ZAGU-901851 format. One line per field, with one value per residue (C-alpha): residue number from 1; residue in one letter; x, y, z. Coordinates in nm, 3 decimals, always signed. Example, Ala and Ser with C-alpha at 12.3 -4.5 7.8 and 13.67 -1.06 7.14 Angstrom:
REM ZAGU-901851
seq: 1;2
type: a;s
px: +1.230;+1.367
py: -0.450;-0.106
pz: +0.780;+0.714
END
This chain:
REM ZAGU-901851
seq: 1;2;3;4;5;6;7;8;9;10;11;12;13;14;15;16;17;18;19;20;21;22;23;24;25;26;27;28;29;30;31;32;33;34;35;36;37;38;39;40;41;42;43;44;45;46;47;48;49;50;51;52;53;54;55;56;57;58;59;60;61;62;63;64;65;66;67;68;69;70;71;72;73;74;75;76;77;78;79;80;81;82;83;84;85;86;87;88;89;90;91;92;93;94;95;96;97;98;99;100;101;102;103;104;105;106;107;108;109;110;111;112;113;114;115;116;117;118;119;120;121;122;123;124;125;126;127;128;129;130;131;132;133;134;135;136;137;138;139;140;141;142;143;144;145;146;147;148;149;150;151;152;153;154;155;156;157;158;159;160;161;162;163;164;165;166;167;168;169;170;171;172;173;174;175;176;177;178;179;180;181;182;183;184;185;186;187;188;189;190;191;192;193;194;195;196;197;198;199;200;201;202;203;204;205;206;207;208;209;210;211;212;213;214;215;216;217;218;219;220;221;222;223;224;225;226;227;228;229;230;231;232;233;234;235;236;237;238;239;240;241;242;243;244;245;246;247;248;249;250;251;252;253;254;255;256;257;258;259;260;261;262;263;264;265;266;267;268;269;270;271;272;273;274;275;276;277;278;279;280;281;282;283;284;285;286;287;288;289;290;291;292;293;294;295;296;297;298;299;300;301;302;303;304;305;306;307;308;309;310;311;312;313;314;315;316;317;318;319;320;321;322;323;324;325;326;327;328;329;330;331;332;333;334;335;336;337;338;339;340;341;342;343;344;345;346;347;348;349;350;351;352;353;354;355;356;357;358;359;360;361;362;363;364;365;366;367;368;369;370;371;372;373;374;375;376;377;378;379;380;381;382;383;384;385;386;387;388;389;390;391;392;393;394;395;396;397;398;399;400;401;402;403;404;405;406;407;408;409;410;411;412;413;414;415;416;417;418;419;420;421;422;423;424;425;426;427;428;429;430;431;432;433;434;435;436;437;438;439;440;441;442;443;444;445;446;447;448;449;450;451;452;453;454;455;456;457;458;459;460;461;462;463;464;465;466;467;468;469;470;471;472;473;474;475;476;477;478;479;480;481;482;483;484;485;486;487;488;489;490
type: m;a;t;s;a;d;t;s;a;p;v;p;n;i;k;l;n;r;r;v;i;g;i;s;i;g;a;a;l;g;g;f;l;f;g;f;d;s;s;v;i;n;g;a;v;g;s;i;q;g;e;f;g;l;g;d;a;l;t;g;f;a;v;a;s;a;l;l;g;c;a;v;g;a;w;f;s;g;g;i;a;n;k;y;g;r;i;r;v;m;v;i;a;s;i;l;f;f;i;s;a;f;g;s;g;f;a;v;g;v;t;d;l;i;l;w;r;v;v;g;g;l;a;v;g;a;a;s;v;i;a;p;a;y;i;a;e;v;a;p;a;r;f;r;g;r;l;g;s;l;q;q;l;a;i;v;l;g;i;f;t;a;l;l;s;g;q;l;f;a;q;a;a;g;g;a;s;n;d;l;w;f;g;l;e;a;w;r;l;m;f;m;a;e;a;i;p;a;v;i;y;g;f;f;a;l;r;l;p;e;s;p;r;y;l;v;g;v;d;r;t;d;d;a;a;v;v;l;r;d;f;t;g;e;t;n;v;d;a;r;l;e;e;i;e;k;s;l;g;k;d;k;k;r;s;l;k;d;l;r;g;t;t;f;g;l;k;s;v;v;w;t;g;i;l;l;s;v;f;q;q;f;v;g;i;n;v;i;f;y;y;s;t;t;l;w;q;a;v;g;f;d;e;s;q;a;f;l;t;s;t;i;t;s;v;t;n;i;v;v;t;i;i;a;i;v;l;v;d;r;i;g;r;r;r;l;l;l;i;g;s;t;g;m;t;f;s;l;a;i;m;a;i;a;f;s;t;a;n;v;d;s;a;g;d;a;t;l;a;d;n;w;a;t;i;a;l;v;s;a;n;l;f;v;v;f;f;g;a;t;w;g;p;i;v;w;v;l;l;g;e;m;f;p;n;r;i;r;a;t;a;l;a;i;a;a;a;a;q;w;v;a;n;f;a;i;t;t;t;f;p;v;f;a;n;i;g;l;t;f;a;y;g;f;y;a;s;m;a;l;l;s;l;i;f;v;y;f;r;v;p;e;t;k;g;m;e;l;e;d;m;h;d;d;i;i;v;k;r;g;k;f;v;g;a;t;v;v;d;e
px: +3.334;+3.028;+2.895;+2.585;+2.252;+2.120;+1.748;+1.735;+1.827;+1.559;+1.314;+1.233;+0.886;+0.739;+0.361;+0.148;-0.019;-0.335;-0.157;+0.068;-0.232;-0.425;-0.156;-0.092;-0.462;-0.452;-0.160;-0.325;-0.624;-0.404;-0.423;-0.804;-0.805;-0.546;-0.791;-1.099;-0.945;-0.810;-1.150;-1.408;-1.381;-1.493;-1.857;-1.837;-1.640;-1.943;-2.119;-1.803;-1.764;-2.123;-2.114;-1.807;-1.848;-1.518;-1.374;-1.226;-0.865;-0.936;-1.156;-0.873;-0.627;-0.867;-0.889;-0.514;-0.406;-0.420;-0.140;+0.096;+0.016;+0.078;+0.431;+0.511;+0.359;+0.555;+0.881;+0.869;+0.710;+1.034;+1.224;+0.936;+0.910;+1.282;+1.273;+0.939;+0.839;+0.606;+0.299;+0.314;+0.316;-0.002;-0.168;-0.066;-0.203;-0.535;-0.568;-0.493;-0.751;-1.010;-0.935;-0.944;-1.280;-1.460;-1.258;-1.350;-1.712;-1.752;-1.546;-1.685;-1.476;-1.233;-0.929;-1.001;-1.125;-0.783;-0.618;-0.816;-0.752;-0.380;-0.408;-0.572;-0.290;-0.035;-0.211;-0.226;+0.146;+0.232;+0.008;+0.162;+0.503;+0.434;+0.199;+0.435;+0.737;+0.563;+0.412;+0.748;+0.918;+0.673;+0.596;+0.781;+0.991;+0.798;+0.463;+0.582;+0.458;+0.097;+0.085;+0.245;-0.015;-0.286;-0.188;-0.303;-0.614;-0.703;-0.646;-0.882;-1.141;-1.114;-1.171;-1.474;-1.618;-1.574;-1.752;-2.031;-2.088;-2.082;-2.344;-2.564;-2.544;-2.625;-2.920;-3.060;-3.053;-3.171;-2.840;-2.499;-2.580;-2.908;-2.946;-2.954;-2.901;-2.857;-2.901;-2.582;-2.553;-2.479;-2.133;-2.026;-2.136;-1.929;-1.617;-1.732;-1.789;-1.411;-1.398;-1.539;-1.254;-1.007;-1.115;-1.104;-0.753;-0.629;-0.782;-0.619;-0.286;-0.267;-0.309;-0.039;+0.305;+0.595;+0.817;+1.095;+1.348;+1.264;+1.277;+1.627;+1.730;+1.631;+1.790;+1.463;+1.588;+1.370;+1.054;+1.174;+1.224;+0.863;+0.730;+0.950;+0.848;+0.477;+0.379;+0.634;+0.673;+1.053;+1.198;+1.550;+1.493;+1.846;+2.002;+1.752;+1.818;+2.190;+2.137;+1.915;+2.176;+2.447;+2.237;+2.169;+2.539;+2.701;+2.562;+2.186;+2.103;+1.912;+1.921;+1.909;+2.288;+2.242;+2.104;+2.419;+2.592;+2.791;+2.498;+2.408;+2.453;+2.230;+2.264;+2.155;+1.885;+1.727;+1.719;+1.557;+1.283;+1.231;+1.204;+0.964;+0.740;+0.767;+0.692;+0.392;+0.239;+0.377;+0.185;-0.120;-0.331;-0.485;-0.601;-0.654;-1.026;-1.098;-1.259;-1.409;-1.763;-1.708;-1.591;-1.883;-2.138;-1.994;-2.108;-2.453;-2.422;-2.609;-2.417;-2.629;-2.476;-2.133;-2.148;-2.202;-1.894;-1.688;-1.813;-1.718;-1.368;-1.337;-1.455;-1.212;-0.931;-1.028;-1.044;-0.708;-0.543;-0.657;-0.499;-0.173;-0.190;-0.222;+0.067;+0.327;+0.497;+0.467;+0.605;+0.784;+0.776;+1.003;+0.816;+0.482;+0.620;+0.755;+0.416;+0.241;+0.469;+0.426;+0.046;+0.022;+0.245;+0.026;-0.310;-0.211;-0.062;-0.388;-0.581;-0.352;-0.418;-0.793;-0.814;-0.617;-0.936;-1.164;-1.378;-1.358;-1.649;-1.637;-1.671;-1.361;-1.551;-1.406;-1.633;-1.509;-1.652;-1.827;-1.542;-1.274;-1.490;-1.519;-1.146;-1.059;-1.299;-1.154;-0.798;-0.875;-1.005;-0.712;-0.484;-0.659;-0.626;-0.253;-0.182;-0.400;-0.251;+0.109;+0.235;-0.041;+0.037;+0.388;+0.554;+0.429;+0.558;+0.902;+0.922;+0.847;+1.110;+1.389;+1.575;+1.827;+1.710;+1.933;+1.768;+1.424;+1.195;+1.394;+1.440;+1.075;+0.973;+1.179;+1.041;+0.681;+0.729;+0.857;+0.545;+0.315;+0.508;+0.483;+0.110;+0.065;+0.268;+0.068;-0.267;-0.197;-0.045;-0.329;-0.541;-0.240;-0.191;-0.562;-0.555;-0.267;-0.469;-0.568;-0.342;-0.050;-0.166;-0.208;+0.104;+0.303;+0.171;+0.246;+0.605;+0.639;+0.508;+0.770;+1.044;+0.923;+0.967;+1.328;+1.391;+1.259;+1.454;+1.788;+1.749;+1.492;+1.604;+1.386;+1.336;+1.094;+1.188;+1.479;+1.514;+1.516;+1.866;+1.988;+1.891;+2.187;+2.272;+2.374;+2.195;+2.385;+2.142;+2.224;+1.936;+1.701;+1.889;+2.140;+2.503;+2.843;+2.811;+2.444;+2.163;+2.106;+1.642;+1.758
py: +0.435;+0.379;+0.660;+0.845;+0.740;+1.007;+1.048;+1.336;+1.114;+1.065;+0.789;+0.541;+0.588;+0.270;+0.256;+0.139;-0.174;-0.334;-0.651;-0.483;-0.287;-0.613;-0.803;-0.502;-0.491;-0.867;-0.827;-0.527;-0.745;-0.844;-0.480;-0.495;-0.789;-0.607;-0.316;-0.539;-0.763;-0.466;-0.294;-0.571;-0.609;-0.247;-0.332;-0.648;-0.541;-0.441;-0.770;-0.971;-0.798;-0.886;-1.240;-1.347;-1.120;-0.940;-0.653;-0.349;-0.473;-0.815;-0.658;-0.423;-0.709;-0.912;-0.616;-0.552;-0.918;-0.924;-0.666;-0.916;-1.164;-0.889;-0.833;-1.205;-1.253;-0.961;-1.082;-1.430;-1.348;-1.207;-1.532;-1.737;-1.504;-1.541;-1.919;-2.008;-1.698;-1.402;-1.583;-1.861;-1.604;-1.452;-1.793;-1.871;-1.534;-1.598;-1.935;-1.774;-1.501;-1.769;-1.973;-1.662;-1.555;-1.875;-1.935;-1.590;-1.631;-1.962;-1.864;-2.015;-1.807;-1.522;-1.754;-1.907;-1.571;-1.423;-1.723;-1.675;-1.300;-1.370;-1.606;-1.321;-1.096;-1.335;-1.298;-0.918;-0.905;-1.122;-0.918;-0.593;-0.717;-0.906;-0.665;-0.363;-0.585;-0.766;-0.452;-0.273;-0.569;-0.595;-0.225;-0.004;+0.258;+0.559;+0.414;+0.236;+0.505;+0.504;+0.124;+0.087;+0.328;+0.077;-0.106;+0.186;+0.243;-0.123;-0.088;+0.209;+0.038;-0.267;-0.051;+0.111;-0.225;-0.371;-0.073;-0.082;-0.459;-0.449;-0.177;-0.365;-0.687;-0.502;-0.317;-0.633;-0.812;-0.513;-0.512;-0.678;-0.916;-1.042;-1.355;-1.298;-1.610;-1.979;-1.902;-1.695;-1.349;-1.061;-1.001;-1.355;-1.302;-0.983;-1.196;-1.471;-1.219;-1.189;-1.540;-1.410;-1.167;-1.423;-1.678;-1.415;-1.312;-1.671;-1.730;-1.421;-1.494;-1.832;-1.660;-1.396;-1.430;-1.462;-1.160;-1.134;-1.040;-1.359;-1.568;-1.443;-1.522;-1.888;-1.914;-1.904;-1.634;-1.733;-1.704;-1.368;-1.245;-1.330;-1.134;-0.833;-0.828;-0.914;-0.747;-0.482;-0.367;-0.371;-0.278;-0.410;-0.734;-0.872;-0.557;-0.553;-0.918;-0.849;-0.559;-0.774;-1.051;-0.802;-0.648;-0.989;-1.081;-1.420;-1.569;-1.576;-1.726;-1.481;-1.442;-1.182;-1.162;-0.968;-0.675;-0.632;-0.297;-0.037;+0.168;+0.006;-0.334;-0.273;-0.112;+0.251;+0.192;-0.069;+0.183;+0.436;+0.185;+0.100;+0.467;+0.544;+0.265;+0.383;+0.746;+0.641;+0.497;+0.738;+1.033;+0.859;+0.786;+0.473;+0.644;+1.004;+0.952;+0.789;+1.121;+1.188;+1.136;+1.421;+1.648;+1.565;+1.605;+1.948;+2.067;+1.911;+1.538;+1.293;+1.010;+0.756;+0.890;+0.747;+0.526;+0.834;+1.004;+0.688;+0.669;+1.030;+0.960;+0.644;+0.818;+1.103;+0.847;+0.696;+1.034;+1.159;+0.826;+0.869;+1.216;+1.055;+0.806;+1.096;+1.293;+1.039;+0.988;+1.357;+1.545;+1.259;+1.064;+1.286;+1.609;+1.450;+1.324;+1.671;+1.827;+1.562;+1.600;+1.979;+1.956;+1.690;+1.888;+2.199;+2.018;+1.804;+2.103;+2.295;+1.996;+1.991;+2.363;+2.313;+2.037;+2.247;+2.458;+2.155;+2.099;+1.735;+1.587;+1.315;+1.045;+1.174;+1.311;+1.629;+1.918;+2.202;+2.547;+2.595;+2.775;+2.537;+2.233;+2.348;+2.423;+2.082;+1.908;+2.082;+2.012;+1.643;+1.608;+1.803;+1.558;+1.269;+1.450;+1.518;+1.165;+0.993;+1.184;+1.138;+0.914;+0.656;+0.543;+0.683;+0.484;+0.162;+0.277;+0.353;+0.029;-0.163;+0.010;+0.162;-0.156;-0.321;-0.637;-0.855;-0.758;-0.624;-0.894;-0.941;-0.569;-0.495;-0.769;-0.612;-0.265;-0.391;-0.584;-0.262;-0.086;-0.336;-0.320;+0.060;+0.030;-0.195;+0.043;+0.350;+0.170;+0.035;+0.358;+0.584;+0.523;+0.627;+0.937;+1.019;+0.991;+1.238;+1.463;+1.492;+1.793;+1.569;+1.296;+1.523;+1.715;+1.391;+1.302;+1.656;+1.624;+1.292;+1.458;+1.734;+1.475;+1.294;+1.619;+1.652;+1.283;+1.297;+1.613;+1.467;+1.091;+1.006;+1.029;+1.078;+0.749;+0.870;+0.721;+0.513;+0.152;-0.104;-0.205;+0.149;+0.124;+0.096;-0.045;+0.285;+0.616;+0.943;+1.226;+1.574;+1.807;+1.517;+1.269;+0.988;+1.098;+0.932;+0.558;+0.577;+0.937;+1.486;+1.868;+2.052
pz: -1.061;-1.277;-1.484;-1.380;-1.524;-1.757;-1.699;-1.945;-2.239;-2.507;-2.420;-2.699;-2.841;-2.693;-2.711;-2.420;-2.552;-2.421;-2.315;-2.060;-1.926;-1.893;-1.706;-1.481;-1.389;-1.327;-1.087;-0.919;-0.824;-0.531;-0.424;-0.444;-0.204;+0.009;+0.051;+0.089;+0.353;+0.549;+0.565;+0.570;+0.948;+0.999;+0.939;+1.149;+1.455;+1.667;+1.594;+1.666;+2.001;+2.093;+1.948;+2.142;+2.446;+2.397;+2.592;+2.422;+2.448;+2.293;+2.026;+1.936;+1.912;+1.696;+1.457;+1.454;+1.442;+1.062;+1.057;+1.220;+0.944;+0.689;+0.820;+0.814;+0.469;+0.329;+0.486;+0.335;-0.002;-0.146;-0.098;-0.239;-0.540;-0.609;-0.587;-0.744;-0.941;-0.908;-1.042;-0.783;-0.503;-0.648;-0.662;-0.304;-0.192;-0.367;-0.190;+0.148;+0.081;-0.002;+0.311;+0.531;+0.388;+0.484;+0.801;+0.934;+0.823;+1.007;+1.315;+1.637;+1.877;+1.896;+1.891;+1.552;+1.419;+1.500;+1.334;+1.012;+1.017;+1.044;+0.744;+0.553;+0.670;+0.523;+0.189;+0.217;+0.299;+0.000;-0.232;-0.108;-0.223;-0.541;-0.722;-0.731;-0.806;-1.093;-1.250;-1.237;-1.405;-1.697;-1.757;-2.008;-1.824;-1.956;-1.837;-1.522;-1.284;-1.398;-1.427;-1.083;-0.940;-1.037;-0.717;-0.499;-0.711;-0.661;-0.285;-0.247;-0.472;-0.247;+0.062;-0.098;-0.206;+0.144;+0.300;+0.041;+0.057;+0.437;+0.441;+0.191;+0.394;+0.717;+0.561;+0.402;+0.738;+0.940;+1.126;+1.098;+1.385;+1.231;+1.018;+0.643;+0.428;+0.513;+0.882;+0.884;+1.035;+0.798;+0.949;+0.857;+0.496;+0.487;+0.533;+0.295;+0.015;-0.012;-0.159;-0.490;-0.574;-0.435;-0.696;-0.971;-0.862;-0.870;-1.213;-1.362;-1.193;-1.365;-1.701;-1.647;-1.808;-1.568;-1.503;-1.765;-1.494;-1.302;-1.621;-1.703;-1.346;-1.392;-1.738;-1.934;-2.167;-2.464;-2.252;-2.119;-2.476;-2.562;-2.263;-2.337;-2.702;-2.679;-2.352;-2.257;-2.619;-2.606;-2.946;-2.887;-2.699;-2.731;-2.584;-2.298;-2.217;-2.210;-1.968;-1.744;-1.741;-1.648;-1.368;-1.216;-1.198;-1.237;-0.916;-0.966;-0.627;-0.405;-0.025;+0.250;+0.227;-0.099;+0.106;+0.315;+0.286;+0.473;+0.608;+0.941;+0.780;+0.478;+0.137;+0.145;-0.115;+0.117;+0.403;+0.171;+0.089;+0.457;+0.559;+0.273;+0.408;+0.769;+0.689;+0.480;+0.798;+1.059;+0.913;+1.064;+0.759;+0.915;+1.235;+1.134;+1.086;+1.421;+1.508;+1.167;+1.300;+1.547;+1.267;+1.037;+1.320;+1.392;+1.049;+1.057;+0.977;+1.199;+1.365;+1.174;+0.853;+0.938;+0.630;+0.412;+0.559;+0.506;+0.148;+0.084;+0.215;+0.003;-0.314;-0.244;-0.218;-0.553;-0.731;-0.600;-0.683;-1.043;-1.034;-0.920;-1.208;-1.453;-1.300;-1.188;-1.525;-1.615;-1.314;-1.142;-0.818;-0.609;-0.680;-0.595;-0.263;-0.180;-0.258;-0.051;+0.251;+0.247;+0.223;+0.493;+0.730;+0.710;+0.719;+1.018;+1.201;+1.154;+1.293;+1.598;+1.654;+1.606;+1.867;+2.114;+2.138;+2.198;+2.504;+2.622;+2.819;+3.085;+2.815;+2.639;+2.338;+2.191;+2.090;+1.872;+1.827;+1.491;+1.318;+1.440;+1.361;+1.001;+0.980;+1.126;+0.888;+0.583;+0.704;+0.758;+0.405;+0.264;+0.441;+0.266;-0.068;-0.025;+0.095;-0.163;-0.456;-0.348;-0.067;-0.105;-0.461;-0.515;-0.237;-0.396;-0.736;-0.590;-0.395;-0.711;-0.924;-0.712;-0.618;-0.853;-1.031;-0.816;-0.487;-0.592;-0.452;-0.131;-0.061;-0.140;+0.102;+0.381;+0.309;+0.298;+0.624;+0.783;+0.655;+0.822;+1.149;+1.136;+1.062;+1.367;+1.587;+1.484;+1.514;+1.863;+2.000;+1.888;+2.202;+2.413;+2.200;+2.221;+2.602;+2.613;+2.382;+2.018;+1.984;+2.075;+1.834;+1.533;+1.629;+1.622;+1.277;+1.155;+1.278;+1.092;+0.775;+0.815;+0.864;+0.553;+0.357;+0.473;+0.404;+0.048;-0.032;+0.074;+0.023;-0.245;-0.610;-0.916;-1.102;-1.372;-1.709;-1.575;-1.683;-1.402;-1.512;-1.428;-1.059;-0.822;-0.480;-0.322;-0.333;-0.352;-0.419;-0.542;-0.627;-0.672;-0.889;-0.855;-0.891;-0.864;-0.833;-0.874;-1.025;-1.061;-0.990;-1.277
END
């Protein structure tokens, strides 16, 4: 049996150089497009419904269709990254983002709009896999958490930029459905604006060095040594290369067969990654603010100020993500997740209780008494804070680093695909939950947050400061760390 990894051992005094920060930011641009593409349709959905004469069901599917592309893109990106490299996946994603931007902007009907949204989803899925994998593979162990968190920071910046640009286009045209430039309606230009960051992403991707773990896997050891020395800041390159070689094994070919294990057919570490992804979505982060306008109106905001409330939420997300970047390499991934799960459980439970007191009119709109409206509003924003400072960025950090070198890209692809499927499931079931009652909806999300707390406590190890070569196939957790064949909260 292998010896336990010792995460308490002294960490070499490796400095964080500008080069590794630069290439991490370049890779995280995929996260920016991830957030932009996911949110850009929000400002256009009303105009699309009117332009193409869509009913509510078809409008909902047009909005959610990108999520299906995300799952497919995530699923296949791991295999492509293993065969052709991490950089080529980034370039492919940038091309797909560019095509989707203009395809969606020039859509002549709902059918081709859905097609172009799915193409954009393929790019989002690929970006969601390759950015955390690449950053984890180039970052020094002691700084990997904060560099990996750049992915989530880029996502929330992308969301904010999409909301802001959409609002600016709509205001300039006097409405999203009105013509603005070149005889095109403002909502079409909202989509086309994505082409600009797509080109920038592709340009930067072509200038990034390839992952040293991939380079060793294709027998380009000399090139890997250069990246480790010049970008990662590795002080003992030969020893690190030897450890990478050993972790990859003799057979360097990669396939889904590498994920096979004794836990329901998969390695336990793969299941841990899948469940982290599912819980990240099942707490309801992507639907929790469907009723945010009601909450803000209850404390004095006018309905026309919906953009302001969305902006406040987006800025909050950005601020708490920065907090996560500061804390992740200091107090660890596992502790942040435990704090986040606890906070989300209580804030969502309070929201469920608050909406149990609501009066619902014939249109289905919920009205809360003044005190409960304020409590629900505060709880909703606390939920965003707890999620944004913990589960939002930390899951991406863990997915990028927790898998062994041999299976990282493939396992991350499976976990990310599961995340997008879970996202689609939660998004499409929310109307059903809302019809049953908002108390039921928020109660369900609160129960998922509680389950996530139990799951993290028993199944998620601390990976702070561990080298990627010390990650193992199977997870046995005792008081927060791997033990036995694999890491032990002191």
